[in-house]
MOPAC internal coordinates of N, CA, C and O (Angstrom, degrees):
PM7 1SCF
backbone

  N    0.0000 0     0.00 0     0.00 0    0    0    0
  C    1.4511 1     0.00 0     0.00 0    1    0    0
  C    1.5176 1   108.22 1     0.00 0    2    1    0
  O    1.2310 1   120.91 1   -24.65 1    3    2    1
  N    1.2982 1   115.87 1   155.35 1    3    2    1
  C    1.4658 1   121.92 1  -178.37 1    5    3    2
  C    1.5168 1   110.89 1  -105.92 1    6    5    3
  O    1.2310 1   121.61 1   -45.76 1    7    6    5
  N    1.3150 1   114.52 1   134.24 1    7    6    5
  C    1.4630 1   122.50 1   178.53 1    9    7    6
  C    1.5204 1   108.29 1  -126.13 1   10    9    7
  O    1.2310 1   120.77 1   -20.12 1   11   10    9
  N    1.3048 1   116.14 1   159.88 1   11   10    9
  C    1.4542 1   121.01 1   170.45 1   13   11   10
  C    1.5231 1   106.50 1  -113.06 1   14   13   11
  O    1.2310 1   120.82 1   -62.21 1   15   14   13
  N    1.3310 1   116.04 1   117.79 1   15   14   13
  C    1.4588 1   122.25 1  -177.88 1   17   15   14
  C    1.5214 1   107.99 1  -118.28 1   18   17   15
  O    1.2310 1   120.81 1   -65.35 1   19   18   17
  N    1.3174 1   116.06 1   114.65 1   19   18   17
  C    1.4689 1   122.04 1  -178.16 1   21   19   18
  C    1.5297 1   111.37 1    49.44 1   22   21   19
  O    1.2310 1   121.26 1  -137.71 1   23   22   21
  N    1.3427 1   115.20 1    42.29 1   23   22   21
  C    1.4573 1   121.09 1   175.81 1   25   23   22
  C    1.5196 1   115.36 1    85.57 1   26   25   23
  O    1.2310 1   119.56 1   175.86 1   27   26   25
  N    1.3317 1   118.44 1    -4.14 1   27   26   25
  C    1.4622 1   121.73 1  -179.71 1   29   27   26
  C    1.5231 1   110.21 1  -110.78 1   30   29   27
  O    1.2310 1   120.63 1   -40.07 1   31   30   29
  N    1.3269 1   116.40 1   139.93 1   31   30   29
  C    1.4620 1   120.85 1   177.40 1   33   31   30
  C    1.5184 1   109.59 1   -76.58 1   34   33   31
  O    1.2310 1   121.19 1   -46.84 1   35   34   33
  N    1.3222 1   115.33 1   133.16 1   35   34   33
  C    1.4706 1   121.84 1   178.53 1   37   35   34
  C    1.5206 1   108.56 1  -136.23 1   38   37   35
  O    1.2310 1   121.34 1   -26.64 1   39   38   37
  N    1.3183 1   115.04 1   153.36 1   39   38   37
  C    1.4631 1   120.83 1   175.41 1   41   39   38
  C    1.5173 1   109.32 1  -100.83 1   42   41   39
  O    1.2310 1   121.04 1   -32.64 1   43   42   41
  N    1.3168 1   115.62 1   147.36 1   43   42   41
  C    1.4661 1   122.10 1   175.54 1   45   43   42
  C    1.5193 1   107.66 1  -141.50 1   46   45   43
  O    1.2310 1   120.19 1   -32.07 1   47   46   45
  N    1.3243 1   117.23 1   147.93 1   47   46   45
  C    1.4614 1   119.38 1   179.35 1   49   47   46
  C    1.5301 1   111.18 1   -70.23 1   50   49   47
  O    1.2310 1   120.28 1   -30.53 1   51   50   49
  N    1.3216 1   117.07 1   149.47 1   51   50   49
  C    1.4680 1   119.80 1   176.52 1   53   51   50
  C    1.5304 1   110.15 1   -56.60 1   54   53   51
  O    1.2310 1   120.87 1   -39.38 1   55   54   53
  N    1.3129 1   115.95 1   140.62 1   55   54   53
  C    1.4605 1   120.95 1   178.77 1   57   55   54
  C    1.5179 1   113.98 1    85.59 1   58   57   55
  O    1.2310 1   119.95 1   179.56 1   59   58   57
  N    1.3381 1   117.70 1    -0.44 1   59   58   57
  C    1.4693 1   120.59 1   179.77 1   61   59   58
  C    1.5219 1   110.31 1   -66.35 1   62   61   59
  O    1.2310 1   121.15 1   -36.55 1   63   62   61
  N    1.3145 1   115.41 1   143.45 1   63   62   61
  C    1.4595 1   120.89 1   175.87 1   65   63   62
  C    1.5184 1   109.25 1   -99.53 1   66   65   63
  O    1.2310 1   121.01 1    -8.90 1   67   66   65
  N    1.2917 1   115.67 1   171.10 1   67   66   65
  C    1.4585 1   120.61 1   176.82 1   69   67   66
  C    1.5284 1   110.13 1   -61.25 1   70   69   67
  O    1.2310 1   120.21 1   139.97 1   71   70   69
  N    1.3306 1   117.21 1   -40.03 1   71   70   69
  C    1.4659 1   121.08 1   177.67 1   73   71   70
  C    1.5261 1   110.80 1   -62.44 1   74   73   71
  O    1.2310 1   120.02 1   140.33 1   75   74   73
  N    1.3391 1   117.57 1   -39.67 1   75   74   73
  C    1.4707 1   121.41 1   177.53 1   77   75   74
  C    1.5227 1   110.57 1   -61.20 1   78   77   75
  O    1.2310 1   120.54 1   135.87 1   79   78   77
  N    1.3196 1   116.58 1   -44.13 1   79   78   77
  C    1.4613 1   120.86 1  -179.22 1   81   79   78
  C    1.5275 1   110.60 1   -61.76 1   82   81   79
  O    1.2310 1   120.50 1   132.37 1   83   82   81
  N    1.3200 1   116.65 1   -47.63 1   83   82   81
  C    1.4609 1   120.03 1  -179.57 1   85   83   82
  C    1.5214 1   110.67 1   -60.12 1   86   85   83
  O    1.2310 1   120.21 1   137.95 1   87   86   85
  N    1.3251 1   117.20 1   -42.05 1   87   86   85
  C    1.4672 1   120.61 1   178.63 1   89   87   86
  C    1.5200 1   110.74 1   -63.10 1   90   89   87
  O    1.2310 1   119.92 1   138.57 1   91   90   89
  N    1.3278 1   117.76 1   -41.43 1   91   90   89
  C    1.4654 1   120.45 1  -179.58 1   93   91   90
  C    1.5230 1   111.86 1   -67.04 1   94   93   91
  O    1.2310 1   120.42 1   155.05 1   95   94   93
  N    1.3353 1   116.81 1   -24.95 1   95   94   93
  C    1.4648 1   121.54 1   177.73 1   97   95   94
  C    1.5275 1   111.73 1   -88.88 1   98   97   95
  O    1.2310 1   120.41 1   176.43 1   99   98   97
  N    1.3377 1   116.82 1    -3.57 1   99   98   97
  C    1.4577 1   120.79 1  -179.48 1  101   99   98
  C    1.5134 1   113.55 1    73.67 1  102  101   99
  O    1.2310 1   120.77 1  -153.55 1  103  102  101
  N    1.3253 1   116.14 1    26.45 1  103  102  101
  C    1.4653 1   121.35 1  -178.66 1  105  103  102
  C    1.5184 1   109.49 1  -100.83 1  106  105  103
  O    1.2310 1   120.69 1   -59.03 1  107  106  105
  N    1.3264 1   116.30 1   120.97 1  107  106  105
  C    1.4600 1   121.14 1   176.80 1  109  107  106
  C    1.5238 1   108.89 1   -84.02 1  110  109  107
  O    1.2310 1   120.96 1   -31.35 1  111  110  109
  N    1.3023 1   115.78 1   148.65 1  111  110  109
  C    1.4616 1   120.67 1  -171.79 1  113  111  110
  C    1.5203 1   115.43 1   -76.77 1  114  113  111
  O    1.2310 1   119.75 1   173.34 1  115  114  113
  N    1.3092 1   118.08 1    -6.66 1  115  114  113
  C    1.4614 1   121.73 1  -173.97 1  117  115  114
  C    1.5091 1   116.40 1   -47.72 1  118  117  115
  O    1.2310 1   119.71 1   115.19 1  119  118  117
  N    1.3116 1   118.17 1   -64.81 1  119  118  117
  C    1.4659 1   121.56 1  -175.29 1  121  119  118
  C    1.5267 1   109.57 1  -122.47 1  122  121  119
  O    1.2310 1   121.39 1  -117.48 1  123  122  121
  N    1.3300 1   114.95 1    62.52 1  123  122  121
  C    1.4575 1   120.89 1  -175.41 1  125  123  122
  C    1.5222 1   109.67 1  -132.26 1  126  125  123
  O    1.2310 1   120.98 1   -37.41 1  127  126  125
  N    1.3226 1   115.73 1   142.59 1  127  126  125
  C    1.4609 1   121.86 1   171.27 1  129  127  126
  C    1.5228 1   106.94 1  -123.47 1  130  129  127
  O    1.2310 1   120.78 1   -36.75 1  131  130  129
  N    1.3265 1   116.11 1   143.25 1  131  130  129
  C    1.4598 1   120.62 1  -178.92 1  133  131  130
  C    1.5231 1   109.54 1  -128.64 1  134  133  131
  O    1.2310 1   121.68 1   -47.76 1  135  134  133
  N    1.3258 1   114.39 1   132.24 1  135  134  133
  C    1.4452 1   121.69 1   174.19 1  137  135  134
  C    1.5286 1   107.23 1  -111.51 1  138  137  135
  O    1.2310 1   120.44 1   -53.61 1  139  138  137
  N    1.3149 1   116.77 1   126.39 1  139  138  137
  C    1.4727 1   121.86 1   178.99 1  141  139  138
  C    1.5170 1   107.92 1  -117.87 1  142  141  139
  O    1.2310 1   121.25 1   -62.12 1  143  142  141
  N    1.3211 1   115.22 1   117.88 1  143  142  141
  C    1.4698 1   121.05 1   179.98 1  145  143  142
  C    1.5268 1   111.66 1    51.67 1  146  145  143
  O    1.2310 1   121.88 1  -134.04 1  147  146  145
  N    1.3290 1   114.01 1    45.96 1  147  146  145
  C    1.4765 1   123.52 1   175.73 1  149  147  146
  C    1.5195 1   115.00 1    69.97 1  150  149  147
  O    1.2310 1   120.41 1  -162.31 1  151  150  149
  N    1.3345 1   116.83 1    17.69 1  151  150  149
  C    1.4638 1   120.59 1   174.85 1  153  151  150
  C    1.5190 1   108.77 1  -128.14 1  154  153  151
  O    1.2310 1   120.51 1   -42.98 1  155  154  153
  N    1.3268 1   116.63 1   137.02 1  155  154  153
  C    1.4582 1   120.69 1   178.15 1  157  155  154
  C    1.5266 1   108.85 1   -65.71 1  158  157  155
  O    1.2310 1   121.01 1   -49.27 1  159  158  157
  N    1.3304 1   115.67 1   130.73 1  159  158  157
  C    1.4635 1   121.32 1   177.91 1  161  159  158
  C    1.5284 1   108.12 1   -92.41 1  162  161  159
  O    1.2310 1   119.67 1   -62.85 1  163  162  161
  N    1.3215 1   118.24 1   117.15 1  163  162  161
  C    1.4683 1   120.58 1   179.98 1  165  163  162
  C    1.5368 1   110.62 1   -61.30 1  166  165  163
  O    1.2310 1   120.92 1   -48.32 1  167  166  165
  N    1.3164 1   115.85 1   131.68 1  167  166  165
  C    1.4618 1   121.11 1  -178.29 1  169  167  166
  C    1.5292 1   111.51 1   -56.19 1  170  169  167
  O    1.2310 1   120.01 1   145.68 1  171  170  169
  N    1.3019 1   117.59 1   -34.32 1  171  170  169
  C    1.4640 1   120.97 1  -178.48 1  173  171  170
  C    1.5310 1   112.70 1   -66.19 1  174  173  171
  O    1.2310 1   119.96 1   164.86 1  175  174  173
  N    1.3317 1   117.68 1   -15.14 1  175  174  173
  C    1.4660 1   121.47 1  -178.13 1  177  175  174
  C    1.5282 1   113.73 1  -109.04 1  178  177  175
  O    1.2310 1   119.62 1  -178.94 1  179  178  177
  N    1.3311 1   118.33 1     1.06 1  179  178  177
  C    1.4679 1   120.32 1  -175.42 1  181  179  178
  C    1.5203 1   113.12 1   -54.09 1  182  181  179
  O    1.2310 1   119.84 1   142.19 1  183  182  181
  N    1.3191 1   117.90 1   -37.81 1  183  182  181
  C    1.4727 1   119.54 1  -178.57 1  185  183  182
  C    1.5270 1   111.80 1   -77.30 1  186  185  183
  O    1.2310 1   120.04 1   170.72 1  187  186  185
  N    1.3212 1   117.53 1    -9.28 1  187  186  185
  C    1.4617 1   121.77 1  -179.67 1  189  187  186
  C    1.5220 1   113.16 1  -105.90 1  190  189  187
  O    1.2310 1   120.16 1   163.74 1  191  190  189
  N    1.3258 1   117.31 1   -16.26 1  191  190  189
  C    1.4627 1   120.80 1  -176.76 1  193  191  190
  C    1.5266 1   109.14 1   -81.28 1  194  193  191
  O    1.2310 1   121.10 1   -72.19 1  195  194  193
  N    1.3339 1   115.50 1   107.81 1  195  194  193
  C    1.4614 1   120.89 1   178.22 1  197  195  194
  C    1.5252 1   108.94 1   -81.64 1  198  197  195
  O    1.2310 1   121.21 1   -52.91 1  199  198  197
  N    1.3178 1   115.29 1   127.09 1  199  198  197
  C    1.4593 1   119.94 1   179.25 1  201  199  198
  C    1.5195 1   109.95 1   -75.24 1  202  201  199
  O    1.2310 1   121.26 1   -28.46 1  203  202  201
  N    1.3344 1   115.19 1   151.54 1  203  202  201
  C    1.4572 1   121.31 1  -179.88 1  205  203  202
  C    1.5175 1   109.37 1  -126.57 1  206  205  203
  O    1.2310 1   121.15 1   -28.47 1  207  206  205
  N    1.3301 1   115.40 1   151.53 1  207  206  205
  C    1.4504 1   120.69 1   178.75 1  209  207  206
  C    1.5257 1   109.63 1   -53.93 1  210  209  207
  O    1.2310 1   120.68 1   -49.21 1  211  210  209
  N    1.3217 1   116.30 1   130.79 1  211  210  209
  C    1.4611 1   121.04 1   178.56 1  213  211  210
  C    1.5126 1   114.67 1    92.78 1  214  213  211
  O    1.2310 1   119.74 1   175.32 1  215  214  213
  N    1.3372 1   118.11 1    -4.68 1  215  214  213
  C    1.4656 1   119.99 1   178.38 1  217  215  214
  C    1.5200 1   110.61 1   -57.41 1  218  217  215
  O    1.2310 1   121.32 1   -36.43 1  219  218  217
  N    1.3261 1   115.07 1   143.57 1  219  218  217
  C    1.4593 1   121.36 1   175.15 1  221  219  218
  C    1.5244 1   107.68 1  -114.20 1  222  221  219
  O    1.2310 1   121.19 1   -56.54 1  223  222  221
  N    1.3381 1   115.33 1   123.46 1  223  222  221
  C    1.4564 1   121.34 1  -175.72 1  225  223  222
  C    1.5246 1   110.21 1  -121.89 1  226  225  223
  O    1.2310 1   121.34 1   -39.02 1  227  226  225
  N    1.2987 1   115.04 1   140.98 1  227  226  225
  C    1.4640 1   122.05 1   170.61 1  229  227  226
  C    1.5095 1   106.19 1  -121.73 1  230  229  227
  O    1.2310 1   121.11 1   -56.37 1  231  230  229
  N    1.3185 1   115.49 1   123.63 1  231  230  229
  C    1.4611 1   121.19 1  -178.90 1  233  231  230
  C    1.5202 1   107.93 1  -115.42 1  234  233  231
  O    1.2310 1   120.91 1   -55.26 1  235  234  233
  N    1.3351 1   115.86 1   124.74 1  235  234  233
  C    1.4536 1   121.34 1  -177.59 1  237  235  234
  C    1.5266 1   108.04 1  -120.27 1  238  237  235
  O    1.2310 1   121.01 1   -52.07 1  239  238  237
  N    1.3335 1   115.67 1   127.93 1  239  238  237
  C    1.4692 1   120.95 1   176.12 1  241  239  238
  C    1.5158 1   107.95 1  -106.36 1  242  241  239
  O    1.2310 1   121.00 1   -48.17 1  243  242  241
  N    1.3295 1   115.69 1   131.83 1  243  242  241
  C    1.4522 1   121.44 1   179.13 1  245  243  242
  C    1.5225 1   108.62 1   -87.91 1  246  245  243
  O    1.2310 1   121.38 1   -46.73 1  247  246  245
  N    1.3243 1   114.96 1   133.27 1  247  246  245
  C    1.4593 1   120.64 1  -177.87 1  249  247  246
  C    1.5252 1   107.93 1  -123.37 1  250  249  247
  O    1.2310 1   121.19 1   -50.34 1  251  250  249
  N    1.3241 1   115.33 1   129.66 1  251  250  249
  C    1.4654 1   120.15 1   176.56 1  253  251  250
  C    1.5125 1   110.43 1   -85.01 1  254  253  251
  O    1.2310 1   120.99 1   -20.97 1  255  254  253
  N    1.2523 1   115.72 1   159.03 1  255  254  253
  C    1.4578 1   119.53 1   178.60 1  257  255  254
  C    1.5180 1   109.77 1  -172.44 1  258  257  255
  O    1.2310 1   121.97 1    -1.79 1  259  258  257
  N    1.2819 1   113.83 1   178.21 1  259  258  257
  C    1.4519 1   114.89 1   179.66 1  261  259  258
  C    1.4843 1   112.38 1  -169.40 1  262  261  259
  O    1.2310 1   120.10 1   180.00 1  263  262  261

């Protein structure tokens, strides 16, 4: 299936969850927020949210600094 992740087209296997996608991208869940189709995806549900063809995702990683 095809997804749009931060403006780029990506492929994901059918039945993949949001947690699966993040793992395949090498993104750890610590300081990350995900928006799926313009709605914030609760971190507690990432392993339950099944992705669908055409989903649009924005993934934001928080970075500390000083």
